[in-house]
N, C-alpha and C positions, 0 to 999 in steps of 0.2 A: 511444566511449561515447555513449549516447543523450542527448538534450537535457535530460531530467529523469528522476528516479528512477522505476523501475518495480517494483511489488510484486505478489506472487501469494500465494495461500492454498491451496497443495497439501495442507497438513496439516489444514485445516478448523477452525482455531481461531476463536473469536468475535471476538478483537481482536488487532491487531498494532501494536506501537510502532514508529514510524518517525522518522527524523531530518530529514524534509522536510515542508514544509507544502503544496507543490505536487508532484504526482506522477501516475503512471498506474497504475490498477488493471487487471490482466488476468484476475482471478478465479483460475484455476488454470492449470497448464501445458497447452499444446495436447495433445490435441484437446479438453480440457475447459474451455477458456477461454471467457470471455464477451466481448462487444465491448469493446475496450480503451478505457477511459474516463479522461479527465483530471479529477482532483479537486484543488480548491484550498480549503484550510481557511481562508484569510484570516487573521484574528486568533483564530479559534476554536481550542480545544485538541484538537478531534477532528472526524472526518467519517465518515459511513457510506456505503459504496458502494451505489448504488441497484440494482445488478445482483445482487451476491452477498451483500450484507448485512454484509460485513466491516467492523468498526469500526476505523478507523485513529486512533491517538492519537499526537500529536506529543510527542516526547521529546528535549529540547534537548541532552542529552549524547550522542546518537547522531550519527554522520556522516550527511550528506545521503542517501547511497545505502545506508545500513544499516538493518536491521530486526531486531526481536526478536519472536518467536523466530527463531533462525537458520534460514536456508533460505527466508525469505519475500521476499528481494530477488531480483527476476527478472533 
């Protein structure tokens, strides 16, 4: 298992709910990925990836490696 959760946006949704405040965004699956970037929300409830524009929203009832919609955990 990787050090921190990794999320992707193959389905092209505007926002993804995640169970972690620190994670890696890869954009989409290879070969359509962008540079893998580490994002840290700190105490904020959300963060936007500067590469793909996906808005990640922290959802405390999700497990750290889980995301909604399904299929967004890499």
